[in-house]
C-alpha positions as CSV (number, residue, x, y, z in Angstrom):
1,M,0.0,0.0,0.0
2,N,1.4,3.4,-1.0
3,R,0.7,6.0,1.7
4,N,3.7,8.3,0.9
5,L,5.7,6.7,3.7
6,M,9.3,7.8,4.5
7,P,11.5,4.7,4.2
8,V,12.2,3.0,7.5
9,S,15.9,3.5,6.8
10,A,15.5,7.3,6.7
11,V,13.7,7.4,10.1
12,C,16.3,5.1,11.6
13,V,19.2,7.4,10.4
14,F,17.5,10.3,12.1
15,I,17.1,8.4,15.4
16,L,20.6,7.0,15.2
17,S,21.9,10.6,14.9
18,I,20.1,11.5,18.2
19,C,21.6,8.5,19.9
20,A,25.1,9.2,18.6
21,A,25.0,12.8,19.9
22,C,23.7,11.6,23.3
23,D,26.5,9.1,23.5
24,N,28.9,11.9,23.1
25,G,27.4,13.7,26.1
26,T,25.4,16.3,24.2
27,M,21.6,16.6,23.7
28,P,20.7,17.3,20.1
29,Y,17.8,19.6,20.8
30,N,16.9,23.1,21.9
31,D,14.7,24.3,24.7
32,N,11.6,22.9,22.9
33,P,12.8,19.5,21.7
34,T,10.8,17.4,19.1
35,P,11.8,14.3,17.2
36,G,12.1,16.4,14.1
37,D,9.6,17.7,11.5
38,S,10.7,14.9,9.1
39,I,9.1,12.2,11.1
40,L,6.4,14.1,13.1
41,G,3.7,13.0,10.6
42,Y,4.3,9.4,11.5
43,F,3.3,10.1,15.1
44,E,0.7,12.9,14.7
45,E,-1.4,12.0,11.7
46,T,-5.2,12.5,11.9
47,V,-8.1,10.6,10.5
48,A,-9.0,13.5,8.2
49,E,-5.5,13.5,6.7
50,A,-5.6,9.8,6.2
51,L,-9.0,9.9,4.6
52,A,-7.7,12.5,2.1
53,E,-5.4,9.9,0.7
54,N,-8.1,7.3,0.2
55,T,-10.6,7.3,-2.6
56,G,-13.6,8.7,-0.6
57,D,-17.0,7.1,-0.7
58,H,-20.0,7.0,-3.0
59,E,-22.5,8.9,-0.9
60,E,-24.5,11.8,-2.6
61,E,-27.5,13.8,-1.5
62,I,-29.5,12.3,-4.4
63,D,-29.2,8.9,-2.8
64,Y,-31.8,9.8,-0.1
65,S,-34.2,11.8,-2.3
66,W,-37.2,10.3,-4.2
67,T,-40.8,11.0,-4.8
68,E,-43.5,8.6,-3.5
69,W,-45.4,8.5,-6.7
70,D,-42.4,7.1,-8.5
71,V,-42.1,4.1,-6.1
72,V,-42.8,0.7,-7.6
73,N,-44.3,-1.8,-5.1
74,I,-43.0,-5.4,-5.0
75,T,-45.2,-7.6,-2.8
76,L,-43.9,-10.9,-1.7
77,N,-46.6,-13.5,-1.2
78,G,-45.0,-16.7,0.2
79,N,-44.2,-18.4,-3.1
80,S,-45.2,-15.7,-5.6
81,I,-44.4,-12.0,-6.3
82,A,-46.7,-9.2,-7.4
83,V,-45.5,-5.9,-8.9
84,D,-47.5,-2.7,-9.6
85,G,-45.1,-0.9,-12.0
86,P,-42.3,-1.1,-14.5
87,G,-38.7,-2.1,-14.1
88,V,-39.2,-5.5,-12.6
89,R,-39.3,-8.9,-14.2
90,V,-40.9,-11.8,-12.3
91,D,-40.3,-15.5,-12.8
92,G,-42.1,-17.5,-10.2
93,S,-40.5,-16.6,-6.9
94,V,-37.6,-14.6,-8.4
95,A,-37.9,-10.8,-9.1
96,T,-35.3,-9.1,-11.2
97,I,-35.0,-5.3,-11.2
98,D,-33.5,-4.1,-14.5
99,S,-34.0,-0.4,-14.4
100,A,-33.1,2.6,-12.2
101,G,-35.7,3.6,-9.7
102,T,-37.1,3.2,-6.3
103,Y,-38.8,0.0,-5.2
104,R,-40.6,-0.8,-2.0
105,V,-40.4,-4.5,-1.0
106,G,-42.8,-6.0,1.6
107,G,-44.1,-9.4,2.6
108,T,-42.3,-12.7,2.7
109,L,-40.8,-15.3,0.4
110,A,-40.4,-18.8,1.7
111,D,-37.9,-19.8,-1.0
112,G,-37.2,-17.0,-3.5
113,R,-35.0,-14.1,-4.2
114,L,-34.5,-10.5,-5.4
115,I,-32.0,-9.7,-8.0
116,V,-30.8,-6.2,-9.2
117,D,-29.3,-6.3,-12.7
118,A,-29.7,-2.7,-14.0
119,P,-27.4,-0.6,-16.2
120,D,-24.1,0.6,-14.8
121,T,-25.4,4.1,-14.7
122,A,-28.5,3.3,-12.6
123,I,-29.2,4.2,-9.0
124,V,-31.5,1.6,-7.5
125,R,-33.3,2.1,-4.2
126,L,-34.8,-0.8,-2.3
127,I,-37.1,0.3,0.4
128,L,-37.5,-2.7,2.7
129,G,-40.9,-2.3,4.5
130,G,-41.3,-5.5,6.5
131,A,-39.6,-7.9,4.0
132,G,-38.6,-11.4,4.8
133,I,-36.7,-13.3,2.1
134,N,-35.3,-16.8,2.4
135,Y,-33.6,-18.6,-0.5
136,T,-32.3,-22.1,0.1
137,T,-29.8,-22.4,-2.8
138,S,-28.2,-19.0,-3.2
139,S,-28.3,-15.3,-2.0
140,P,-31.7,-14.0,-1.3
141,V,-30.7,-10.5,-2.4
142,S,-28.1,-10.3,-5.2
143,I,-27.0,-6.9,-6.8
144,Y,-25.1,-7.6,-10.0
145,G,-25.6,-4.4,-12.0
146,A,-26.1,-0.7,-10.9
147,R,-24.0,2.4,-10.4
148,K,-25.0,2.1,-6.8
149,A,-27.8,0.5,-4.7
150,I,-29.4,2.0,-1.6
151,I,-31.2,-0.2,0.9
152,V,-33.7,1.9,2.9
153,L,-35.0,0.3,6.1
154,E,-38.4,1.8,6.4
155,H,-39.5,3.5,9.7
156,L,-39.9,0.8,12.4
157,S,-39.9,-2.0,9.9
158,E,-38.4,-5.4,10.6
159,N,-36.6,-7.1,7.7
160,H,-34.9,-10.4,7.4
161,L,-32.7,-12.1,4.9
162,S,-31.5,-15.8,5.1
163,D,-29.8,-18.2,2.7
164,G,-29.1,-22.0,2.6
165,A,-26.1,-23.9,3.7
166,T,-25.2,-24.9,0.1
167,Y,-25.2,-22.7,-3.0
168,V,-25.9,-23.1,-6.8
169,F,-23.7,-20.2,-8.1
170,D,-25.0,-17.8,-10.7
171,Y,-21.4,-17.2,-11.7
172,P,-19.6,-20.5,-11.1
173,D,-16.1,-19.3,-12.2
174,E,-16.2,-16.5,-9.5
175,K,-18.2,-18.7,-7.1
176,E,-20.6,-15.8,-6.8
177,P,-22.8,-14.8,-5.0
178,N,-21.3,-16.0,-1.7
179,A,-23.3,-14.1,1.0
180,A,-26.9,-13.6,2.0
181,L,-26.7,-10.0,1.0
182,F,-24.4,-9.7,-2.0
183,S,-23.4,-6.8,-4.2
184,R,-21.0,-6.1,-7.0
185,S,-22.0,-2.4,-6.9
186,D,-21.5,0.3,-4.3
187,L,-24.1,-0.3,-1.6
188,T,-25.6,2.0,1.1
189,I,-27.8,0.8,4.0
190,C,-29.9,3.5,5.7
191,G,-33.2,4.2,7.4
192,D,-34.5,3.7,10.9
193,G,-35.9,0.2,10.6
194,S,-34.0,-3.0,11.3
195,L,-32.4,-5.7,9.1
196,A,-31.4,-9.1,10.3
197,V,-29.1,-11.1,8.0
198,E,-28.7,-14.8,8.6
199,G,-25.9,-16.3,6.5
200,R,-25.8,-20.0,6.6
201,Y,-23.5,-20.7,3.6
202,K,-20.5,-18.4,4.0
203,G,-20.7,-14.6,4.4
204,G,-23.4,-12.4,5.8
205,V,-23.0,-9.2,3.8
206,A,-20.5,-9.1,0.9
207,V,-19.9,-6.0,-1.2
208,K,-17.2,-6.2,-3.9
209,A,-17.2,-2.3,-4.2
210,G,-17.8,0.1,-1.4
211,L,-20.2,-0.3,1.6
212,I,-21.7,2.6,3.6
213,V,-23.8,2.0,6.8
214,R,-25.5,5.3,7.4
215,S,-28.2,4.3,9.9
216,G,-30.6,1.6,10.9
217,S,-30.3,-1.4,13.2
218,I,-28.4,-4.2,11.5
219,T,-27.6,-7.7,12.8
220,V,-25.5,-10.2,10.9
221,N,-24.8,-13.8,11.8
222,A,-22.6,-15.8,9.4
223,P,-20.2,-18.8,9.5
224,G,-17.7,-16.9,7.4
225,N,-17.0,-13.1,7.4
226,G,-19.8,-11.1,8.8
227,I,-19.6,-7.9,6.7
228,K,-17.1,-7.5,3.9
229,G,-16.5,-4.5,1.6
230,G,-14.1,-4.5,-1.3
231,D,-13.1,-0.9,-1.7
232,Y,-14.2,0.2,1.8
233,V,-16.5,-0.2,4.7
234,V,-17.8,3.2,6.1
235,V,-20.0,3.3,9.2
236,K,-21.6,6.7,9.7
237,G,-24.3,5.8,12.2
238,G,-26.8,3.2,13.3
239,E,-26.4,0.1,15.3
240,T,-24.5,-2.8,13.8
241,G,-24.1,-6.2,15.5
242,V,-22.0,-9.0,14.0
243,T,-21.5,-12.6,15.0
244,A,-19.0,-14.3,12.6
245,G,-17.1,-17.5,12.2
246,G,-14.5,-15.5,10.2
247,D,-13.6,-11.8,10.4
248,G,-16.3,-9.6,11.9
249,I,-15.9,-6.6,9.4
250,K,-13.4,-6.8,6.6
251,S,-12.3,-4.5,3.8
252,D,-10.0,-6.1,1.3
253,G,-9.5,-3.7,-1.6
254,A,-7.4,-5.0,-4.5
255,D,-5.4,-1.7,-5.2
256,E,-3.4,0.7,-3.1
257,D,-6.2,3.3,-2.8
258,N,-8.8,0.9,-1.4
259,G,-9.4,-1.5,1.3
260,Y,-10.1,0.9,4.2
261,F,-12.4,0.9,7.1
262,Y,-13.8,4.2,8.6
263,V,-16.3,4.9,11.4
264,E,-17.5,8.3,12.3
265,G,-20.6,7.4,14.4
266,G,-23.0,4.8,15.5
267,A,-22.4,1.6,17.5
268,I,-20.6,-1.6,16.3
269,D,-20.6,-4.8,18.4
270,I,-18.6,-7.8,17.0
271,V,-18.1,-11.3,18.2
272,S,-15.8,-13.1,15.7
273,A,-13.7,-16.2,15.6
274,E,-11.0,-14.4,13.7
275,D,-10.1,-10.6,13.5
276,G,-12.8,-8.3,14.7
277,I,-12.1,-5.6,12.1
278,Q,-9.6,-6.1,9.3
279,A,-8.6,-3.4,6.8
280,E,-6.2,-4.1,4.0
281,S,-5.0,-0.5,4.1
282,D,-6.3,1.9,6.8
283,A,-8.6,1.5,9.8
284,L,-9.8,4.9,10.9
285,V,-11.9,5.8,13.9
286,A,-13.3,9.3,14.2
287,G,-16.2,8.6,16.5
288,G,-18.9,6.2,17.5
289,S,-18.3,3.1,19.6
290,I,-16.7,-0.2,18.7
291,G,-16.9,-3.4,20.8
292,V,-15.0,-6.5,19.8
293,I,-14.6,-10.0,21.2
294,S,-12.3,-11.9,18.9
295,G,-11.1,-15.5,19.0
296,G,-13.1,-16.2,22.2
297,G,-11.5,-13.2,24.1
298,S,-8.4,-12.7,26.1
299,G,-8.8,-16.0,27.9
300,F,-7.9,-17.9,24.7
301,T,-5.0,-18.1,22.3
302,V,-4.7,-19.0,18.6
303,G,-2.3,-20.9,16.5
304,E,0.5,-19.5,14.4
305,D,-1.5,-19.5,11.2
306,E,-4.6,-18.0,12.8
307,S,-5.4,-14.3,13.4
308,A,-7.8,-13.1,16.1
309,K,-6.9,-9.5,16.6
310,G,-9.3,-6.8,17.7
311,I,-8.6,-4.2,15.0
312,K,-6.0,-4.9,12.3
313,A,-4.8,-2.5,9.6
314,G,-2.4,-3.3,6.8
315,V,-1.1,0.3,6.6
316,R,-2.5,2.8,9.2
317,L,-4.6,2.5,12.2
318,I,-5.7,6.0,13.5
319,I,-8.1,6.8,16.3
320,D,-9.2,10.4,16.8
321,G,-12.3,9.9,19.0
322,G,-15.1,7.6,20.0
323,S,-14.7,4.5,22.2
324,V,-13.0,1.2,21.4
325,S,-13.4,-1.9,23.6
326,I,-11.5,-5.0,22.7
327,D,-11.3,-8.5,24.3
328,S,-9.1,-10.5,21.9
329,A,-7.2,-13.8,21.7
330,E,-4.3,-12.0,20.0
331,D,-3.3,-8.4,19.6
332,G,-5.8,-5.7,20.6
333,L,-4.8,-3.0,18.0
334,R,-2.4,-4.0,15.2
335,S,-1.0,-1.9,12.3
336,G,1.3,-3.0,9.5
337,E,3.1,0.4,9.3
338,R,1.9,3.0,11.7
339,L,-0.6,3.5,14.5
340,V,-1.7,6.8,16.0
341,I,-4.1,7.5,18.9
342,N,-5.1,11.2,19.1
343,G,-8.2,10.8,21.3
344,G,-11.1,8.7,22.3
345,G,-11.2,5.9,24.9
346,Q,-9.6,2.6,24.4
347,L,-10.2,-0.4,26.7
348,I,-8.1,-3.5,25.8
349,A,-7.7,-7.0,27.2
350,C,-5.9,-9.5,25.0
351,S,-3.7,-12.6,25.0
352,D,-0.8,-11.0,23.1
353,D,0.3,-7.4,22.5
354,G,-2.2,-4.7,23.5
355,I,-1.0,-2.2,20.8
356,Q,1.5,-3.1,18.1
357,S,2.8,-1.6,14.9
358,D,5.6,-2.7,12.6
359,F,6.9,0.8,12.1
360,T,5.7,3.7,14.4
361,I,3.2,4.3,17.2
362,G,2.2,7.8,18.2
363,M,0.0,8.3,21.3
364,N,-1.1,11.9,21.5
365,G,-4.3,12.0,23.4
366,G,-7.4,10.2,24.7
367,T,-7.5,7.5,27.4
368,T,-6.0,4.1,26.8
369,D,-6.4,1.3,29.4
370,I,-4.7,-2.0,28.6
371,T,-6.0,-4.2,31.4
372,K,-4.5,-7.5,30.3
373,C,-1.8,-8.3,27.7
374,T,1.6,-10.0,27.2
375,E,3.3,-6.8,26.0
376,G,1.5,-3.5,26.3
377,V,2.7,-1.1,23.5
378,E,5.3,-2.4,21.0
379,S,6.9,-0.9,17.9
380,P,10.4,0.1,16.8
381,L,9.5,3.8,17.2
382,I,7.2,5.0,19.9
383,S,6.2,8.6,20.7
384,I,4.0,9.6,23.6
385,S,3.0,13.3,23.7
386,G,-0.3,13.3,25.5
387,G,-3.3,11.4,26.8
388,E,-3.6,8.9,29.7
389,I,-2.1,5.4,29.3
390,R,-2.4,2.6,31.7
391,I,-0.8,-0.8,31.1
392,E,-1.1,-4.1,33.0
393,S,1.3,-6.6,31.3
394,S,2.6,-10.1,32.0
395,D,5.8,-9.2,30.1
396,D,7.1,-5.8,28.9
397,G,4.9,-2.7,29.2
398,L,6.4,-0.2,26.7
399,N,8.7,-1.9,24.3
400,A,10.6,-0.1,21.6
401,A,11.9,-3.1,19.6
402,K,11.8,-5.1,16.4
403,S,14.3,-3.1,14.3
404,D,17.9,-2.0,14.1
405,A,17.0,1.5,15.5
406,N,14.5,1.3,18.3
407,Y,13.5,4.5,20.0
408,L,11.1,5.6,22.8
409,Y,10.2,9.4,23.0
410,I,8.1,10.7,25.8
411,S,7.2,14.4,25.6
412,G,3.9,14.6,27.5
413,G,0.9,12.8,28.8
414,Y,0.5,10.4,31.7
415,V,1.8,6.8,31.6
416,Y,1.3,4.1,34.3
417,V,2.8,0.7,33.8
418,N,2.4,-2.3,36.0
419,A,4.6,-5.0,34.4
420,Y,6.0,-8.4,35.3
421,G,8.6,-8.1,32.6
422,D,10.6,-5.0,31.7
423,A,8.2,-2.2,32.4
424,I,9.9,0.3,30.0
425,D,12.2,-1.5,27.5
426,A,14.0,0.1,24.6
427,N,16.3,-2.1,22.5
428,G,17.9,1.2,21.6
429,S,17.3,4.6,23.2
430,I,14.9,6.6,25.4
431,L,14.4,10.3,25.4
432,M,12.1,12.0,27.9
433,T,11.4,15.7,27.7
434,G,8.1,16.0,29.5
435,G,5.0,14.1,30.8
436,M,4.5,11.9,33.8
437,V,5.6,8.3,34.0
438,V,4.9,6.0,37.0
439,V,6.1,2.4,36.9
440,N,5.4,-0.6,39.1
441,G,8.1,-2.8,37.8
442,P,8.9,-6.5,38.2
443,S,10.2,-8.3,41.2
444,L,12.3,-10.9,39.4
445,E,16.0,-10.3,38.9
446,G,15.9,-11.0,35.1
447,D,13.7,-8.0,34.4
448,A,13.7,-4.3,35.3
449,A,11.5,-1.3,35.7
450,I,13.6,0.5,33.1
451,D,15.8,-1.3,30.5
452,Y,17.6,0.1,27.5
453,D,20.6,-0.7,25.3
454,D,22.0,2.6,24.2
455,M,21.0,5.7,26.1
456,F,18.3,7.4,28.3
457,G,18.4,11.2,28.3
458,I,15.9,13.1,30.4
459,T,15.4,16.9,30.2
460,G,11.9,17.3,31.7
461,G,8.9,15.5,33.2
462,F,8.2,13.4,36.2
463,L,9.6,9.8,36.3
464,L,9.1,7.3,39.2
465,A,10.0,3.7,38.6
466,V,10.3,0.9,41.2
467,G,11.2,-2.7,40.7
468,S,13.9,-5.4,40.9
469,P,17.5,-4.4,41.6
470,G,19.6,-6.7,39.4
471,M,19.1,-5.0,36.0
472,A,17.8,-1.6,37.3
473,Q,18.6,1.3,35.0
474,G,17.7,5.0,35.0
475,P,18.5,8.1,33.0
476,D,22.2,8.5,32.1
477,K,24.7,11.4,32.2
478,S,23.5,12.8,28.8
479,S,20.5,14.1,30.7
480,T,20.0,17.8,31.8
481,Q,17.4,17.0,34.5
482,Y,18.6,15.6,37.8
483,S,17.8,12.0,38.7
484,V,18.3,9.6,41.7
485,I,18.8,5.9,41.4
486,V,18.5,4.0,44.7
487,R,19.5,0.3,45.0
488,L,18.6,-1.8,48.1
489,S,20.4,-4.8,49.3
490,M,17.1,-6.5,50.4
491,P,13.7,-6.2,48.8
492,V,10.9,-4.3,50.5
493,P,7.5,-6.0,50.7
494,A,4.7,-5.0,48.3
495,G,2.5,-2.3,49.7
496,T,5.2,-0.7,51.8
497,L,5.1,3.1,51.2
498,I,8.1,4.8,49.8
499,N,8.6,8.6,50.3
500,M,11.2,11.1,49.3
501,R,11.3,14.6,50.7
502,T,13.7,17.5,50.9
503,S,15.5,18.7,54.0
504,G,12.9,21.6,54.0
505,G,10.1,19.0,54.5
506,E,8.7,19.2,50.9
507,D,7.4,15.8,49.8
508,L,8.7,14.9,46.3
509,F,6.6,11.8,46.1
510,T,4.8,9.2,48.2
511,F,4.1,5.8,46.5
512,S,2.7,2.4,47.3
513,P,4.1,-0.3,45.0
514,T,1.9,-3.3,44.2
515,K,4.9,-5.8,44.2
516,S,8.1,-6.2,46.3
517,Y,10.9,-3.9,45.1
518,A,14.5,-3.2,45.7
519,S,15.3,-0.3,43.4
520,T,13.8,3.2,42.9
521,V,14.5,5.6,40.0
522,F,13.2,9.2,40.4
523,S,13.6,12.3,38.2
524,S,11.7,15.6,38.5
525,P,12.2,19.3,37.8
526,D,12.0,19.7,41.6
527,L,15.4,18.0,42.1
528,E,18.2,20.5,42.2
529,K,21.9,20.1,42.6
530,G,23.0,20.4,46.2
531,A,19.6,19.6,47.6
532,V,19.5,17.2,50.5
533,C,16.9,14.5,50.4
534,T,15.7,11.7,52.7
535,L,14.2,8.5,51.5
536,Y,11.7,6.7,53.8
537,Y,10.1,3.3,53.7
538,G,6.9,2.5,55.5
539,G,4.8,5.0,57.4
540,N,1.3,6.2,56.5
541,A,-0.2,8.6,54.0
542,T,-3.4,10.4,53.5
543,G,-4.7,12.2,50.3
544,D,-5.9,10.9,47.0
545,E,-4.2,7.8,45.7
546,I,-4.1,7.1,42.0
547,D,-2.1,4.2,40.6
548,G,-0.2,4.0,43.9
549,L,0.9,7.7,43.8
550,Y,-0.5,10.0,46.5
551,E,-1.5,13.5,45.9
552,G,-2.3,16.0,48.6
553,G,-2.8,14.9,52.2
554,A,0.2,14.2,54.5
555,Y,2.9,11.6,54.9
556,T,3.8,10.2,58.4
557,P,7.4,9.1,58.1
558,G,8.4,5.5,58.5
559,T,12.0,4.1,58.5
560,V,14.8,6.3,57.1
561,A,16.5,4.4,54.3
562,A,19.0,7.0,53.3
563,T,19.8,10.8,53.5
564,F,21.8,12.1,50.6
565,A,22.7,15.2,48.6
566,I,22.0,15.6,44.8
567,S,25.6,15.8,43.7
568,E,25.5,14.7,40.0
569,I,23.1,14.8,37.1
570,V,22.5,11.2,38.1
571,T,23.0,10.5,41.8
572,I,23.3,6.8,42.6
573,I,22.6,5.6,46.2
574,T,23.2,2.1,47.5
575,V,21.4,1.2,50.7
576,N,22.7,-1.8,52.6
């Protein structure tokens, strides 16, 4: 997919230049550091910008405008069909629409179908006004020819489509149709009635062109993919529920400008055996709500050749707003190239990575809660500039990995990590210029609250990380903000308060770790050279406690662990 991407090598060269400068003891930025305009787009792109690079959709105002006296009524009578106007051919229990126009369909067919085979210039509207169509040997509604088709769910109407478990194909070479609602043309579903699609053969809704869900209540149940669009699937409103033995919603365009998924409103609920939402190119969320249970949920795992991710995009996955709730047997959010979160609320529980991208991840706003995962956020290049992020992981929390130049950049926002592996891990370098990071690190010696290979420079922000002592790391001497690293000879039990205050009685932090710990890393603008600080363990605290960190209230001191002066940019204290 061509999305005007900078080659990975170019970004890596930029990052390597930062790391090289830091290794030489200099920080390659000014008073307002950024990772460089050349790569900001990879971390800060919006849904609107991404949509501009896709082909758009087929919606026009004319789609929703017609005159009642032009409507042709198609009445379904069990095993026969009656028509009161032109444009429709009837053969037994099969009606074929061959002209542009607006057609109202009502009644039921026990074993019959509706076919649209109009000229390529035609706009065909199907008003479903209490229609129930079952066809045992193929698709009950098949759209083969039209510029576009619009299915209108009439006010308060209940409509139902169902097929059989075996098909006789109209087009054997293409094995088409292959879904209960099938279209080769662009298709829109709208109105304020309901539509239930029961696919027994393979797919529920399959559109080879573009699909728009504008409004209505739609439920789809299928042994294969629930809803599939070729060029795109766009959800603008309504309520869509999908239960699928394959992917829940899928867009699999055949060229570089297609295959995207976009939601701006409405509610989507998916239960799928495979991926909840899969987009060949971009998955874009501007609003609405999405709920996904894939692969049985986070209590299950899948095989190597299976995929049960929450939302998966081949190129970009961008979230600007709305809400996303995922319970998946594999990754929660997964992108083949870059992933950006600018807003909205994300709630993720999964059996693998919470959020993963093969290239870049930018987290700039919104609220992201990863309540269960193996690794929380993983990509070669990760930038966090805003929002609230909470991660509960059985392995690494934030992990900059998977390439030759791995880089974690934190310039704002709030990050809380409770990890049993490395809480913050960079197989490369870390640069922190702002924001707030609180870490409940691991207790085991083989992992650490902070772990990096090359450098960790800090120039601003609040950092507190507790964990095991054996591999404990903190900011290095390339930093311009003061830091303290405390190593203990014996671990302190979980829940034991830790407090640091200045000689003047100002509390720098009070924290209650959830696991036993033997190291503490702290950095803050409040640390100054020459200041004398005392570190306490135990005692009692009042005030508001969020993620183990106390705000306001008062701390009653426990045991003095150490009293020391801030003498270096990185002061290291060993407590026996």
